[in-house]
LUMZA-200825 format. One record per atom (N, C-alpha, C): x, z, y. Coordinates in steps of 0.05 Angstrom, whole numbers, always signed. Each point is the difference from the previous one (the first is absolute). Example, Ala and Ser with C-alpha at 12.3 -4.5 7.8 and 13.67 -1.06 7.14 Angstrom:
{atom {+264,+156,-114}}
{atom {-18,+0,+24}}
{atom {+18,+0,+24}}
{atom {-7,-14,+21}}
{atom {+16,+1,+24}}
{atom {-15,+14,+22}}
END
This chain:
{atom {-956,-2990,+983}}
{atom {+5,-23,-15}}
{atom {+28,+2,-12}}
{atom {+3,-9,-25}}
{atom {+26,+0,-13}}
{atom {+20,-15,+17}}
{atom {+25,+10,+1}}
{atom {+20,-13,+17}}
{atom {+6,-28,-8}}
{atom {-1,-6,-27}}
{atom {+4,-27,-10}}
{atom {-22,-18,+10}}
{atom {-25,+9,-3}}
{atom {-22,-16,+9}}
{atom {+0,-4,+31}}
{atom {+10,+20,+14}}
{atom {+1,-2,+29}}
{atom {+18,-23,+9}}
{atom {+20,-7,-16}}
{atom {+18,-22,+6}}
{atom {-15,-27,+1}}
{atom {-22,-1,-15}}
{atom {-16,-25,+0}}
{atom {-14,-6,+26}}
{atom {+0,+20,+18}}
{atom {-14,-4,+25}}
{atom {+13,-21,+18}}
{atom {+25,-8,-7}}
{atom {+13,-21,+16}}
{atom {-11,-28,-7}}
{atom {-14,-2,-23}}
{atom {-12,-26,-8}}
{atom {-23,-6,+19}}
{atom {+0,-24,+12}}
{atom {-22,-8,+17}}
{atom {-25,-6,-18}}
{atom {-19,+18,+1}}
{atom {-24,-2,-17}}
{atom {-23,+12,+15}}
{atom {-24,-11,-5}}
{atom {-24,+11,+13}}
{atom {-8,+28,-9}}
{atom {+8,+7,-24}}
{atom {-4,+27,-12}}
{atom {-29,+8,-1}}
{atom {-18,-19,-5}}
{atom {-28,+7,-3}}
{atom {-3,+15,-26}}
{atom {-10,+25,+1}}
{atom {-1,+17,-25}}
{atom {-15,-14,-23}}
{atom {-21,-15,+6}}
{atom {-16,-13,-21}}
{atom {+16,-22,-14}}
{atom {+22,-9,+12}}
{atom {+16,-21,-12}}
{atom {+27,+10,-10}}
{atom {+2,+27,-2}}
{atom {+25,+12,-10}}
{atom {-6,+13,-27}}
{atom {+21,+1,-17}}
{atom {-3,+14,-25}}
{atom {+2,+30,+7}}
{atom {-11,+16,-17}}
{atom {+0,+29,+4}}
{atom {+20,+14,-19}}
{atom {+12,+21,+10}}
{atom {+18,+16,-17}}
{atom {-7,+29,+6}}
{atom {-10,+13,-20}}
{atom {-8,+28,+3}}
{atom {-23,+3,+20}}
{atom {-18,-20,+0}}
{atom {-23,+1,+18}}
{atom {+6,-8,+29}}
{atom {+25,-7,+6}}
{atom {+7,-8,+27}}
{atom {+8,-30,-1}}
{atom {-8,-15,+20}}
{atom {+8,-29,+1}}
{atom {+30,-2,+5}}
{atom {+13,-19,-14}}
{atom {+28,-6,+6}}
{atom {+2,-11,+28}}
{atom {+24,+2,+13}}
{atom {+3,-8,+27}}
{atom {+1,-31,+4}}
{atom {-2,-15,-21}}
{atom {-1,-29,+3}}
{atom {-23,-11,-18}}
{atom {-11,-23,+7}}
{atom {-22,-11,-14}}
{atom {+9,-12,-27}}
{atom {-20,-8,-16}}
{atom {+6,-11,-27}}
{atom {+16,-26,+2}}
{atom {-6,-17,+20}}
{atom {+15,-25,+3}}
{atom {+29,+6,+7}}
{atom {+5,+17,+19}}
{atom {+27,+7,+8}}
{atom {+15,+13,-24}}
{atom {-14,+16,-16}}
{atom {+12,+12,-23}}
{atom {+10,-22,-19}}
{atom {-17,-20,-4}}
{atom {+8,-23,-17}}
{atom {+23,-15,+11}}
{atom {+0,-4,+26}}
{atom {+23,-15,+13}}
{atom {+26,+16,-4}}
{atom {-1,+26,+5}}
{atom {+25,+16,-4}}
{atom {+9,+0,-29}}
{atom {-18,+2,-19}}
{atom {+7,-2,-28}}
{atom {+12,-27,-7}}
{atom {-10,-21,+13}}
{atom {+11,-27,-5}}
{atom {+28,-3,+8}}
{atom {+10,+17,+19}}
{atom {+28,-2,+9}}
{atom {+19,+9,-22}}
{atom {-10,+15,-20}}
{atom {+17,+8,-22}}
{atom {+8,-23,-18}}
{atom {-11,-24,+5}}
{atom {+8,-23,-15}}
{atom {+26,-13,+10}}
{atom {+9,+9,+24}}
{atom {+24,-12,+11}}
{atom {+24,+0,-19}}
{atom {+7,+23,-12}}
{atom {+22,-1,-19}}
{atom {-3,-20,-23}}
{atom {-24,-2,-10}}
{atom {-5,-19,-22}}
{atom {+3,-29,+10}}
{atom {-9,-5,+25}}
{atom {+2,-27,+12}}
{atom {+29,-8,+3}}
{atom {+18,+20,+4}}
{atom {+29,-6,+3}}
{atom {+12,-10,-26}}
{atom {-12,+8,-22}}
{atom {+10,-7,-26}}
{atom {-10,-27,-11}}
{atom {-21,-11,+12}}
{atom {-12,-25,-9}}
{atom {+17,-23,+9}}
{atom {+7,-17,-20}}
{atom {+14,-25,+6}}
{atom {-13,-22,-15}}
{atom {-6,-22,+11}}
{atom {+3,-5,+29}}
{atom {-20,+16,+16}}
{atom {+7,+7,+25}}
{atom {-19,+16,+16}}
{atom {-26,-14,+6}}
{atom {-21,+15,+3}}
{atom {-25,-12,+8}}
{atom {+2,-9,+29}}
{atom {-11,-23,+7}}
{atom {+0,-9,+28}}
{atom {-17,+16,+18}}
{atom {+6,+2,+25}}
{atom {-15,+16,+19}}
{atom {-29,-9,+2}}
{atom {-6,-25,-6}}
{atom {-27,-10,+1}}
{atom {-18,+14,-20}}
{atom {+11,+9,-23}}
{atom {-15,+15,-20}}
{atom {-9,+26,+13}}
{atom {+18,+13,+15}}
{atom {-6,+25,+14}}
{atom {-22,-4,+20}}
{atom {+1,-23,+14}}
{atom {-21,-6,+20}}
{atom {-27,-3,-14}}
{atom {-1,-14,-22}}
{atom {-25,-4,-15}}
{atom {-11,+26,-10}}
{atom {+17,+19,-6}}
{atom {-9,+26,-10}}
{atom {-14,+16,+22}}
{atom {+1,-9,+25}}
{atom {-14,+14,+21}}
{atom {-29,-8,+2}}
{atom {-7,-23,-12}}
{atom {-27,-11,+2}}
{atom {-22,+19,-11}}
{atom {+3,+12,-23}}
{atom {-21,+18,-10}}
{atom {-7,+22,+20}}
{atom {+21,+12,+12}}
{atom {-5,+22,+19}}
{atom {-14,-11,+25}}
{atom {+9,-23,+10}}
{atom {-12,-12,+23}}
{atom {-29,-8,-4}}
{atom {-6,-10,-24}}
{atom {-27,-7,-7}}
{atom {-18,+25,-2}}
{atom {+11,+20,-14}}
{atom {-16,+25,-3}}
{atom {-5,+13,+27}}
{atom {+21,+4,+15}}
{atom {-3,+13,+27}}
{atom {-16,-17,+19}}
{atom {+4,-26,-1}}
{atom {-14,-18,+19}}
{atom {-30,-2,-6}}
{atom {-7,-3,-25}}
{atom {-28,-1,-7}}
{atom {-14,+27,+5}}
{atom {+14,+22,-4}}
{atom {-12,+26,+7}}
{atom {-3,+3,+30}}
{atom {+20,-8,+14}}
{atom {-1,+2,+30}}
{atom {-22,-16,+12}}
{atom {-6,-23,-12}}
{atom {-21,-18,+9}}
{atom {-28,+9,-9}}
{atom {+0,+21,-17}}
{atom {-26,+10,-9}}
{atom {-12,-16,-23}}
{atom {+16,-17,-12}}
{atom {-10,-17,-22}}
{atom {-2,+15,-26}}
{atom {+15,+21,-3}}
{atom {+0,+16,-25}}
{atom {+12,+27,+6}}
{atom {-4,+18,-19}}
{atom {+11,+27,+2}}
{atom {+22,+3,-21}}
{atom {+24,+7,+8}}
{atom {+21,+4,-19}}
{atom {-1,+29,-11}}
{atom {+17,+5,-19}}
{atom {+3,+28,-10}}
{atom {+29,+6,-4}}
{atom {+6,+26,-4}}
{atom {+28,+8,-2}}
{atom {+15,-12,-23}}
{atom {-14,-6,-22}}
{atom {+14,-14,-22}}
{atom {+10,-27,+8}}
{atom {-17,-15,+13}}
{atom {+7,-27,+9}}
{atom {+22,+2,+21}}
{atom {-3,+19,+18}}
{atom {+19,+4,+22}}
{atom {+28,+6,-11}}
{atom {+2,+18,-20}}
{atom {+27,+7,-10}}
{atom {+12,-24,-15}}
{atom {-16,-15,-15}}
{atom {+11,-23,-14}}
{atom {+9,-22,+19}}
{atom {-16,-6,+21}}
{atom {+9,-20,+19}}
{atom {+24,+10,+16}}
{atom {+1,+26,+5}}
{atom {+23,+11,+14}}
{atom {+25,-2,-17}}
{atom {-3,+5,-26}}
{atom {+22,-2,-19}}
{atom {+11,-28,-1}}
{atom {-18,-20,-2}}
{atom {+8,-28,+1}}
{atom {+15,-6,+26}}
{atom {-10,+10,+22}}
{atom {+12,-5,+25}}
{atom {+28,+12,+1}}
{atom {+3,+25,-9}}
{atom {+26,+13,+0}}
{atom {+19,-14,-18}}
{atom {-9,-10,-24}}
{atom {+17,-16,-17}}
{atom {+8,-25,+14}}
{atom {-19,-13,+13}}
{atom {+7,-25,+15}}
{atom {+20,+5,+22}}
{atom {-3,+22,+14}}
{atom {+19,+7,+21}}
{atom {+27,+5,-11}}
{atom {+1,+12,-25}}
{atom {+25,+4,-14}}
{atom {+14,-27,-5}}
{atom {-16,-19,-9}}
{atom {+11,-27,-5}}
{atom {+12,-12,+26}}
{atom {-15,+3,+22}}
{atom {+9,-11,+25}}
{atom {+26,+14,+9}}
{atom {+1,+26,-2}}
{atom {+24,+15,+8}}
{atom {+24,-8,-16}}
{atom {-3,-2,-27}}
{atom {+22,-8,-17}}
{atom {+9,-29,+5}}
{atom {-20,-18,+4}}
{atom {+7,-28,+6}}
{atom {+15,-1,+26}}
{atom {-9,+15,+20}}
{atom {+14,+0,+26}}
{atom {+28,+12,-2}}
{atom {+3,+22,-15}}
{atom {+26,+12,-4}}
{atom {+19,-18,-14}}
{atom {-10,-14,-21}}
{atom {+18,-19,-14}}
{atom {+7,-23,+17}}
{atom {-18,-9,+16}}
{atom {+6,-22,+19}}
{atom {+21,+8,+20}}
{atom {-2,+25,+10}}
{atom {+19,+10,+19}}
{atom {+28,+3,-12}}
{atom {+1,+9,-25}}
{atom {+25,+2,-14}}
{atom {+13,-27,-3}}
{atom {-16,-20,-8}}
{atom {+10,-27,-3}}
{atom {+10,-11,+27}}
{atom {-14,+6,+21}}
{atom {+8,-9,+27}}
{atom {+27,+12,+8}}
{atom {+4,+26,-7}}
{atom {+24,+14,+7}}
{atom {+24,-11,-16}}
{atom {-5,-7,-25}}
{atom {+21,-11,-17}}
{atom {+10,-25,+13}}
END
Protein backbone atom coordinates (compact mmCIF):
# COMPACT_ATOMS: atom_id res chain seq x y z
CA UNK A 1 0.00 0.00 0.00
CA UNK A 2 1.18 3.50 -0.81
CA UNK A 3 2.82 5.14 2.24
CA UNK A 4 0.47 8.12 1.96
CA UNK A 5 -2.60 5.89 1.88
CA UNK A 6 -1.22 3.84 4.76
CA UNK A 7 -1.45 6.96 6.95
CA UNK A 8 -5.23 6.82 6.56
CA UNK A 9 -5.24 3.64 8.64
CA UNK A 10 -5.39 5.80 11.80
CA UNK A 11 -8.92 6.90 10.83
CA UNK A 12 -11.49 4.85 12.76
CA UNK A 13 -13.48 3.31 9.92
CA UNK A 14 -15.12 -0.05 9.27
CA UNK A 15 -13.17 -0.34 5.98
CA UNK A 16 -15.75 -2.56 4.27
CA UNK A 17 -14.36 -2.92 0.72
CA UNK A 18 -17.81 -2.62 -0.88
CA UNK A 19 -18.21 0.80 0.77
CA UNK A 20 -14.78 2.10 -0.25
CA UNK A 21 -13.76 3.85 -3.44
CA UNK A 22 -11.23 1.99 -5.54
CA UNK A 23 -7.89 3.24 -6.79
CA UNK A 24 -6.06 1.09 -9.28
CA UNK A 25 -8.44 -1.80 -8.59
CA UNK A 26 -7.73 -1.70 -4.84
CA UNK A 27 -10.16 -0.33 -2.24
CA UNK A 28 -9.00 2.80 -0.42
CA UNK A 29 -8.29 2.24 3.29
CA UNK A 30 -11.33 4.31 4.34
CA UNK A 31 -14.96 4.16 3.27
CA UNK A 32 -16.77 6.67 1.07
CA UNK A 33 -18.41 8.40 4.04
CA UNK A 34 -15.09 8.84 5.90
CA UNK A 35 -13.55 10.11 2.66
CA UNK A 36 -16.26 12.77 2.50
CA UNK A 37 -15.79 13.70 6.16
CA UNK A 38 -12.04 14.13 5.70
CA UNK A 39 -12.56 16.24 2.57
CA UNK A 40 -15.03 18.37 4.53
CA UNK A 41 -12.26 19.32 6.94
CA UNK A 42 -10.63 21.28 4.12
CA UNK A 43 -13.36 23.91 4.66
CA UNK A 44 -11.80 24.99 7.98
CA UNK A 45 -9.59 27.72 6.41
CA UNK A 46 -12.59 29.13 4.51
CA UNK A 47 -14.70 29.08 7.68
CA UNK A 48 -12.04 31.20 9.41
CA UNK A 49 -12.55 33.91 6.78
CA UNK A 50 -16.35 34.09 7.05
CA UNK A 51 -17.66 37.03 9.03
CA UNK A 52 -19.89 36.92 10.85
CA UNK A 53 -19.02 33.32 11.68
CA UNK A 54 -21.60 30.60 11.29
CA UNK A 55 -23.03 29.47 14.65
CA UNK A 56 -22.13 26.00 15.89
CA UNK A 57 -25.81 24.98 15.61
CA UNK A 58 -25.46 25.14 11.80
CA UNK A 59 -22.66 22.60 12.10
CA UNK A 60 -24.86 20.38 14.25
CA UNK A 61 -27.68 20.53 11.69
CA UNK A 62 -25.21 19.52 8.97
CA UNK A 63 -24.81 16.18 10.78
CA UNK A 64 -28.46 15.23 10.19
CA UNK A 65 -28.17 13.98 6.57
CA UNK A 66 -25.40 11.55 7.55
CA UNK A 67 -27.28 10.39 10.64
CA UNK A 68 -30.44 9.84 8.61
CA UNK A 69 -28.58 8.01 5.82
CA UNK A 70 -26.59 5.81 8.20
CA UNK A 71 -29.49 5.27 10.57
CA UNK A 72 -32.03 4.25 7.96
CA UNK A 73 -29.49 1.91 6.37
CA UNK A 74 -28.57 0.42 9.73
CA UNK A 75 -32.25 -0.22 10.49
CA UNK A 76 -32.65 -1.96 7.13
CA UNK A 77 -35.14 0.61 5.86
CA UNK A 78 -33.13 1.36 2.74
CA UNK A 79 -29.83 0.68 1.05
CA UNK A 80 -27.39 3.56 0.65
CA UNK A 81 -24.71 3.88 -2.01
CA UNK A 82 -21.23 5.38 -2.12
CA UNK A 83 -22.43 8.54 -3.87
CA UNK A 84 -24.88 9.31 -1.08
CA UNK A 85 -22.31 8.29 1.53
CA UNK A 86 -19.62 10.65 0.24
CA UNK A 87 -22.07 13.58 -0.03
CA UNK A 88 -23.45 13.07 3.49
CA UNK A 89 -19.89 12.64 4.75
CA UNK A 90 -18.85 15.87 3.03
CA UNK A 91 -21.76 17.72 4.66
CA UNK A 92 -20.77 16.25 8.01
CA UNK A 93 -17.13 17.25 7.57
CA UNK A 94 -18.20 20.77 6.58
CA UNK A 95 -20.45 20.90 9.64
CA UNK A 96 -17.65 19.70 11.89
CA UNK A 97 -15.49 22.47 10.39
CA UNK A 98 -18.15 25.00 11.39
CA UNK A 99 -18.21 23.58 14.93
CA UNK A 100 -14.40 23.62 15.24
CA UNK A 101 -14.13 27.21 14.02
CA UNK A 102 -17.02 28.38 16.23
CA UNK A 103 -15.38 26.69 19.20
CA UNK A 104 -11.96 28.15 18.40
CA UNK A 105 -13.40 31.65 18.02
CA UNK A 106 -15.29 31.26 21.28
CA UNK A 107 -12.11 30.16 23.02
CA UNK A 108 -10.19 33.13 21.64
CA UNK A 109 -12.92 35.48 22.89
CA UNK A 110 -12.83 33.81 26.30
CA UNK A 111 -9.07 34.25 26.51
CA UNK A 112 -9.30 37.92 25.53
